[in-house]
C-alpha positions in Angstrom: 0.0 0.0 0.0 1.5 3.3 -1.0 1.2 6.6 1.0 -1.9 7.8 -0.8 -3.8 4.6 -0.3 -2.7 4.5 3.4 -3.9 8.1 3.9 -7.3 7.3 2.3 -7.7 4.1 4.3 -6.9 6.0 7.5 -9.3 8.8 6.6 -12.0 6.3 6.0 -11.6 4.9 9.5 -11.4 8.3 11.2 -13.4 10.7 9.0 -12.6 14.4 9.3 -14.9 16.3 11.6 -15.2 20.0 11.4 -16.6 21.6 14.5 -17.7 25.2 13.9 -18.6 27.1 16.9 -21.8 29.1 16.5 -24.1 31.4 18.4 -27.9 31.6 18.1 -29.3 35.0 18.4 -32.9 36.3 18.3 -33.7 39.3 16.2 -36.7 41.3 17.4 -38.3 43.7 14.9 -40.3 46.7 16.0 -42.4 49.3 14.1 -41.6 49.7 10.4 -39.0 46.9 10.6 -41.7 44.5 11.8 -44.0 45.6 8.9 -41.3 45.1 6.3 -40.2 41.7 7.7 -43.7 40.4 8.5 -42.8 38.9 11.8 -42.0 40.0 15.3 -39.0 37.8 15.9 -36.8 35.3 14.3 -33.5 33.4 15.1 -30.3 33.4 13.2 -27.2 31.1 13.7 -23.9 32.9 13.2 -20.3 31.6 13.2 -18.1 32.6 16.2 -16.9 35.2 16.7 -20.2 36.8 15.8 -20.7 40.5 15.4 -23.9 42.5 15.4 -23.2 43.6 11.8 -23.3 39.9 10.8 -26.7 39.4 12.3 -28.0 42.6 10.7 -26.5 41.5 7.3 -28.2 38.1 7.5 -31.5 39.8 8.3 -31.1 42.1 5.3 -30.3 39.1 3.1 -33.4 37.3 4.3 -35.5 40.5 4.0 -34.1 42.8 1.3 -36.6 45.6 1.9 -35.1 45.9 5.4 -32.0 47.5 3.9 -34.1 50.6 3.0 -34.4 51.2 6.8 -30.7 50.6 7.6 -29.7 54.2 8.1 -32.6 55.0 10.4 -32.6 51.9 12.6 -31.1 51.8 16.1 -29.7 48.5 17.3 -29.9 47.1 20.8 -28.4 44.0 22.3 -30.2 42.7 25.3 -31.9 46.0 25.8 -28.8 48.1 25.6 -27.7 50.4 22.8 -25.1 48.8 20.6 -22.8 49.4 17.6 -22.4 47.1 14.7 -18.9 45.9 15.9 -20.3 44.5 19.1 -19.6 40.8 19.7 -22.7 38.6 20.1 -23.1 35.7 22.5 -25.4 32.7 22.3 -28.9 33.7 23.4 -28.5 37.4 22.8 -31.6 39.3 21.7 -31.0 41.9 19.0 -33.7 44.6 18.7 -34.1 46.6 15.5 -35.7 49.9 16.6 -36.9 52.3 13.9 -37.3 56.0 14.7 -40.3 56.7 16.9 -42.4 59.8 16.2 -44.6 61.5 18.7 -45.5 64.8 20.2 
């Protein structure tokens, strides 16, 4: 058995396993964002290290019309103001908050 055949035989006995660490986050849509998306909340699974910008990007990919609101939305993580470079942890709740009018 040559080296290639030995490598293949060994690989077949112990297949490669790729373990990707991920985080699951909930995105909560309020106001106009909820109207555009059509749901109150949904979950996304992101590879670690996950950043808020990744979650928002996935949401815009899933709901292209959401990108029209990008410049006006405020982002919160677990109820606290956040920037797009904030790291996310498993179980975090990301809220997309559009401008609120009132008087």
